[in-house]
C-alpha positions as CSV (number, residue, x, y, z in Angstrom):
1,X,-6.7,-5.8,-2.2
2,X,-8.9,-3.5,-4.2
3,X,-8.8,-4.2,-7.9
4,X,-8.0,-1.5,-10.5
5,X,-11.0,0.6,-11.3
6,X,-12.6,0.1,-14.8
7,X,-14.9,2.6,-16.3
8,X,-18.3,1.1,-16.8
9,X,-19.8,1.1,-20.3
10,X,-23.0,2.9,-19.2
11,X,-21.0,5.9,-18.0
12,X,-19.4,6.5,-21.4
13,X,-20.9,9.6,-23.1
14,X,-22.6,11.0,-20.0
15,X,-22.0,14.6,-19.1
16,X,-19.1,14.9,-16.7
17,X,-21.1,17.4,-14.7
18,X,-24.3,15.3,-14.3
19,X,-25.1,14.3,-10.7
20,X,-24.9,10.6,-11.3
21,X,-23.3,8.1,-8.9
22,X,-20.5,6.4,-10.7
23,X,-19.2,3.9,-8.1
24,X,-19.9,1.0,-5.9
25,X,-22.3,1.6,-3.0
26,X,-20.6,0.9,0.3
27,X,-23.2,2.1,2.8
28,X,-26.9,1.3,3.2
29,X,-28.1,4.8,3.9
30,X,-26.4,8.2,3.8
31,X,-25.6,9.8,7.2
32,X,-24.9,13.5,7.6
33,X,-23.2,14.9,10.8
34,X,-22.6,18.5,11.5
35,X,-20.5,20.6,13.9
36,X,-21.0,24.4,14.3
37,X,-18.4,26.1,16.5
38,X,-16.6,29.2,17.5
39,X,-14.1,29.9,20.2
40,X,-16.8,29.9,22.9
41,X,-19.7,27.9,21.4
42,X,-20.2,24.4,20.1
43,X,-23.2,22.7,18.5
44,X,-23.0,19.1,17.2
45,X,-26.0,17.3,15.6
46,X,-27.1,14.8,12.9
47,X,-28.8,16.4,9.9
48,X,-32.1,14.7,9.2
49,X,-33.9,17.4,7.3
50,X,-32.9,20.2,4.9
51,X,-33.9,23.0,7.3
52,X,-31.1,22.1,9.7
53,X,-28.4,23.2,7.1
54,X,-29.4,26.7,7.9
55,X,-28.1,26.3,11.5
56,X,-24.6,26.1,10.0
57,X,-24.7,29.6,8.6
58,X,-24.4,31.4,11.9
59,X,-22.2,34.5,11.5
60,X,-18.9,34.4,13.4
61,X,-18.8,30.6,13.5
62,X,-17.2,27.8,11.5
63,X,-18.9,24.6,10.4
64,X,-17.9,21.1,9.5
65,X,-20.5,19.1,7.6
66,X,-19.5,15.4,7.2
67,X,-21.4,13.2,4.8
68,X,-21.1,9.4,4.9
69,X,-22.1,8.0,1.5
70,X,-22.0,9.8,-1.8
71,X,-24.8,8.0,-3.8
72,X,-27.8,10.2,-2.8
73,X,-28.5,12.5,-5.7
74,X,-31.3,14.4,-3.9
75,X,-28.9,15.3,-1.0
76,X,-26.3,16.6,-3.5
77,X,-29.0,18.8,-5.1
78,X,-29.9,20.2,-1.7
79,X,-26.2,20.9,-0.9
80,X,-25.8,22.6,-4.2
81,X,-28.8,24.8,-3.4
82,X,-28.0,25.5,0.2
83,X,-24.3,26.2,-0.1
84,X,-24.0,27.2,-3.8
85,X,-21.7,24.3,-4.6
86,X,-21.1,23.9,-8.3
87,X,-22.2,20.7,-10.1
88,X,-18.7,20.5,-11.4
89,X,-17.5,19.7,-7.9
90,X,-20.5,17.6,-6.7
91,X,-20.4,15.4,-9.9
92,X,-16.7,14.7,-9.0
93,X,-17.7,13.8,-5.5
94,X,-20.1,11.2,-6.8
95,X,-17.3,9.5,-8.8
96,X,-15.1,7.7,-6.2
97,X,-12.6,6.6,-8.8
98,X,-11.4,10.1,-9.4
99,X,-7.7,10.6,-9.2
100,X,-6.4,12.7,-6.2
101,X,-6.6,16.4,-7.2
102,X,-7.8,19.8,-6.3
103,X,-9.5,22.7,-8.0
104,X,-11.2,26.0,-7.2
105,X,-14.7,26.7,-8.5
106,X,-17.0,29.5,-7.6
107,X,-15.3,30.4,-4.3
108,X,-15.1,26.7,-3.2
109,X,-11.8,24.9,-3.0
110,X,-12.3,21.2,-3.8
111,X,-9.8,18.5,-2.7
112,X,-10.0,14.8,-3.6
113,X,-7.8,12.4,-1.7
114,X,-7.8,8.6,-0.9
115,X,-8.0,6.9,2.5
116,X,-6.0,3.8,3.1
117,X,-7.1,1.1,5.6
118,X,-6.6,-2.5,6.3
119,X,-9.1,-5.0,4.9
120,X,-9.5,-8.7,4.8
121,X,-8.0,-8.8,1.3
122,X,-5.0,-6.5,2.1
123,X,-5.2,-2.8,1.5
124,X,-8.6,-1.1,1.3
125,X,-9.0,2.3,-0.5
126,X,-11.9,4.7,0.0
127,X,-12.5,8.2,-1.4
128,X,-12.4,11.4,0.6
129,X,-13.6,14.7,-0.7
130,X,-13.2,18.1,1.0
131,X,-15.0,21.3,-0.1
132,X,-13.6,24.4,1.6
133,X,-15.4,27.8,1.6
134,X,-15.4,30.7,4.0
135,X,-16.5,29.4,7.4
136,X,-17.5,26.0,6.0
137,X,-15.9,22.6,5.3
138,X,-18.0,19.9,3.7
139,X,-16.4,16.4,3.7
140,X,-17.6,13.3,2.0
141,X,-16.6,9.7,2.9
142,X,-17.7,6.5,1.2
143,X,-18.1,4.6,4.5
144,X,-18.5,5.4,8.2
145,X,-15.3,5.3,10.2
146,X,-13.5,6.8,13.2
147,X,-10.3,8.0,11.6
148,X,-11.2,11.7,12.2
149,X,-12.5,11.2,15.7
150,X,-9.3,12.8,17.2
151,X,-10.1,16.0,15.3
152,X,-13.7,16.0,16.5
153,X,-12.4,15.5,20.1
154,X,-10.0,18.5,19.6
155,X,-12.9,20.7,18.5
156,X,-15.0,19.6,21.5
157,X,-12.3,20.0,24.2
158,X,-9.8,22.5,23.0
159,X,-10.7,26.2,22.8
160,X,-7.6,27.0,20.8
161,X,-6.2,27.1,17.3
162,X,-8.5,24.6,15.7
163,X,-11.6,26.5,16.9
164,X,-10.4,29.9,15.7
165,X,-8.4,29.2,12.6
166,X,-11.2,28.5,10.2
167,X,-12.2,25.9,7.7
168,X,-8.9,26.0,5.8
169,X,-7.0,24.9,9.0
170,X,-9.6,22.2,9.6
171,X,-9.0,20.9,6.1
172,X,-5.3,20.8,6.8
173,X,-5.9,18.8,10.0
174,X,-8.0,16.3,8.1
175,X,-5.4,16.0,5.4
176,X,-2.7,15.6,8.0
177,X,-4.5,12.7,9.6
178,X,-4.9,11.1,6.1
179,X,-1.2,11.4,5.4
180,X,-0.2,10.2,8.9
181,X,-2.4,7.2,8.3
182,X,-0.5,6.5,5.1
183,X,2.8,6.5,7.1
184,X,1.2,4.2,9.7
185,X,-0.1,1.7,7.2
186,X,3.3,1.6,5.4
187,X,5.0,1.1,8.7
188,X,2.7,-1.9,9.5
189,X,3.5,-3.4,6.1
190,X,7.2,-2.5,6.6
191,X,7.3,-4.6,9.8
192,X,6.1,-7.6,7.9
193,X,8.6,-7.0,5.2
194,X,11.5,-6.7,7.7
195,X,10.4,-9.9,9.5
196,X,10.4,-11.7,6.1
197,X,13.8,-10.3,5.4
198,X,15.2,-11.7,8.7
199,X,13.5,-15.1,7.9
200,X,15.3,-15.1,4.5
201,X,18.7,-14.7,6.1
202,X,18.1,-17.4,8.7
203,X,16.2,-20.2,6.9
204,X,15.3,-21.3,3.4
205,X,11.5,-21.2,2.7
206,X,10.3,-22.4,-0.6
207,X,7.1,-20.4,-0.1
208,X,9.0,-17.1,0.1
209,X,8.3,-15.9,-3.4
210,X,4.6,-16.2,-2.8
211,X,4.9,-14.2,0.4
212,X,7.0,-11.6,-1.3
213,X,4.5,-11.2,-4.2
214,X,1.6,-10.8,-1.7
215,X,3.5,-8.0,0.0
216,X,4.4,-6.4,-3.4
217,X,0.8,-6.3,-4.3
218,X,-0.2,-4.5,-1.1
219,X,2.8,-2.1,-1.4
220,X,2.0,-1.4,-5.1
221,X,-1.7,-0.6,-4.1
222,X,-0.3,2.0,-1.6
223,X,2.1,3.3,-4.2
224,X,-0.7,3.9,-6.8
225,X,-2.4,6.1,-4.2
226,X,0.6,7.9,-2.7
227,X,2.3,9.0,-5.9
228,X,-0.6,11.1,-7.3
229,X,-1.4,12.3,-3.8
230,X,2.2,13.6,-3.5
231,X,1.8,15.5,-6.8
232,X,-1.5,17.0,-5.6
233,X,-0.2,18.1,-2.2
234,X,2.9,19.7,-3.6
235,X,0.9,21.7,-6.1
236,X,-1.7,22.6,-3.4
237,X,1.0,23.9,-1.1
238,X,2.1,26.3,-3.8
239,X,-1.4,27.3,-4.9
240,X,-2.5,30.9,-4.2
241,X,-6.1,31.3,-3.1
242,X,-8.1,33.5,-0.7
243,X,-9.7,30.4,0.8
244,X,-6.4,29.5,2.5
245,X,-5.3,32.2,4.9
246,X,-1.6,33.3,4.9
247,X,-1.1,32.1,8.4
248,X,-2.2,28.6,7.5
249,X,-0.2,28.2,4.3
250,X,2.8,27.0,6.4
251,X,0.7,24.1,7.6
252,X,0.0,22.9,4.0
253,X,3.7,23.1,3.3
254,X,4.3,20.8,6.3
255,X,2.1,18.2,4.5
256,X,4.7,18.1,1.7
257,X,7.3,16.8,4.2
258,X,4.9,14.2,5.5
259,X,3.8,12.9,2.0
260,X,7.5,12.9,0.9
261,X,8.2,10.7,3.9
262,X,5.4,8.3,3.0
263,X,6.6,8.2,-0.6
264,X,10.2,7.5,0.4
265,X,9.1,4.7,2.7
266,X,7.1,3.1,-0.1
267,X,10.1,3.3,-2.5
268,X,12.5,2.0,0.2
269,X,10.3,-1.1,1.0
270,X,9.8,-1.7,-2.7
271,X,13.5,-1.9,-3.2
272,X,13.8,-4.2,-0.2
273,X,11.2,-6.6,-1.7
274,X,13.0,-6.7,-5.1
275,X,16.3,-7.3,-3.3
276,X,14.8,-10.1,-1.3
277,X,13.4,-11.8,-4.4
278,X,16.9,-11.5,-6.0
279,X,18.5,-12.9,-2.9
280,X,16.1,-15.8,-2.8
281,X,16.8,-16.7,-6.4
282,X,20.5,-16.4,-5.7
283,X,20.1,-18.7,-2.7
284,X,18.2,-21.2,-4.8
285,X,20.9,-21.1,-7.5
286,X,23.6,-21.6,-4.8
287,X,21.8,-24.5,-3.3
288,X,21.3,-26.1,-6.8
289,X,25.0,-25.6,-7.5
290,X,25.9,-27.2,-4.2
291,X,23.7,-30.2,-5.0
292,X,25.1,-30.5,-8.6
293,X,28.6,-30.3,-7.3
294,X,28.0,-33.1,-4.8
295,X,26.3,-35.3,-7.4
296,X,29.1,-34.6,-9.8
297,X,31.8,-35.6,-7.2
298,X,29.9,-38.8,-6.4
299,X,29.5,-39.6,-10.1
300,X,33.2,-39.0,-10.7
301,X,34.2,-41.2,-7.8
302,X,32.1,-44.1,-9.0
303,X,33.3,-43.9,-12.6
304,X,36.7,-45.7,-12.1
305,X,35.3,-48.3,-9.7
306,X,32.4,-48.9,-12.1
307,X,35.1,-49.4,-14.8
308,X,36.9,-51.9,-12.7
309,X,33.7,-53.8,-11.9
310,X,32.8,-53.7,-15.6
311,X,36.2,-55.2,-16.6
312,X,35.8,-58.1,-14.2
313,X,32.2,-58.6,-15.2
314,X,33.1,-59.5,-18.8
315,X,32.5,-63.0,-20.0
316,X,36.1,-63.8,-21.2
317,X,37.4,-67.2,-19.9
318,X,41.0,-66.0,-19.5
319,X,41.0,-63.5,-16.7
320,X,44.0,-64.4,-14.4
321,X,42.6,-62.8,-11.3
322,X,39.4,-64.8,-11.4
323,X,41.1,-68.0,-10.2
324,X,43.4,-66.2,-7.8
325,X,42.6,-66.9,-4.2
326,X,42.8,-63.2,-3.1
327,X,41.6,-61.7,-6.4
328,X,38.2,-60.5,-5.1
329,X,39.8,-58.8,-2.0
330,X,42.5,-57.3,-4.2
331,X,39.9,-55.8,-6.5
332,X,38.0,-54.3,-3.5
333,X,41.3,-52.9,-2.2
334,X,42.2,-51.2,-5.5
335,X,38.6,-49.7,-5.6
336,X,39.1,-48.4,-2.0
337,X,42.5,-46.9,-2.9
338,X,41.0,-45.2,-6.0
339,X,38.1,-43.7,-4.0
340,X,40.4,-42.5,-1.2
341,X,42.9,-41.0,-3.6
342,X,40.2,-39.1,-5.5
343,X,38.7,-37.8,-2.2
344,X,42.1,-36.6,-1.1
345,X,42.7,-34.9,-4.4
346,X,39.3,-33.2,-4.4
347,X,39.8,-31.9,-0.8
348,X,43.3,-30.7,-1.7
349,X,41.7,-28.7,-4.5
350,X,39.0,-27.5,-2.1
351,X,36.2,-28.7,-4.3
352,X,34.2,-29.7,-1.2
């Protein structure tokens, strides 16, 4: 599970708009892929030199520029020059710890959101930035991945809405995949929680608290991402800007329903985990009470027969039963009657 981000001391006092990478490098070299398309044309290529960015400015087309890796300052300066993107936005792109948010600067709509994925240590979190302008979408990912391959395939094979609806619709499609991935990851975790809940009702496992705490950590990591994302998407759906066309506003409002579903699932599973922990402690208390009751009954049964044995274990010379031929058997009989009588009484009172 990714640990909470801490601001490094060397970043304190720096200009918030300086193009300085303020994160942990996750990719060896930056890779830039581009798609330029219209209803009838499609061109897909990897950008290896600055001149290729000019191929994305064809009139009547839309472009998607995807950048893997956000630590290359020179590339950011080229993007700022080629597409007139403000340093206010690009400096934010180079700070992966930024909270989910959006802002409009110089005819560019900037959206910052987090990607969730499974990792060896639990839940992995990566930053995703989208910059929307007329006819252009620039996306930044910290690492390479295939999460958006279905969207690329739709652009390649479908000459329909995604090709003719512009960069604002493409941004919606990407955000929709991100939120759907939230729901999928929560569902995967939810199956493990439900399996553990069934196990709790069937058997007693002394390692259950440790398992619950592991699931709680993963769920809380998701919750820390989804809560601010929900706030951002709700505000974005209400935001008025020329960069989101009227016919596409309804799609952004659909995102609100999806992120609310993800948020509700997180809250629901969080309550289930707390209930499971409470139920476990209740079961432990009940088992302890059962053990204490059994030990108490055994102790109470042995008190009178211990008393009898203690009386006849004294060192007085005059104990009439000591010289009686059947004294020993009589003592055992009395002990047996006392034990049986007490057991009968306890069962009548339904103490066990």
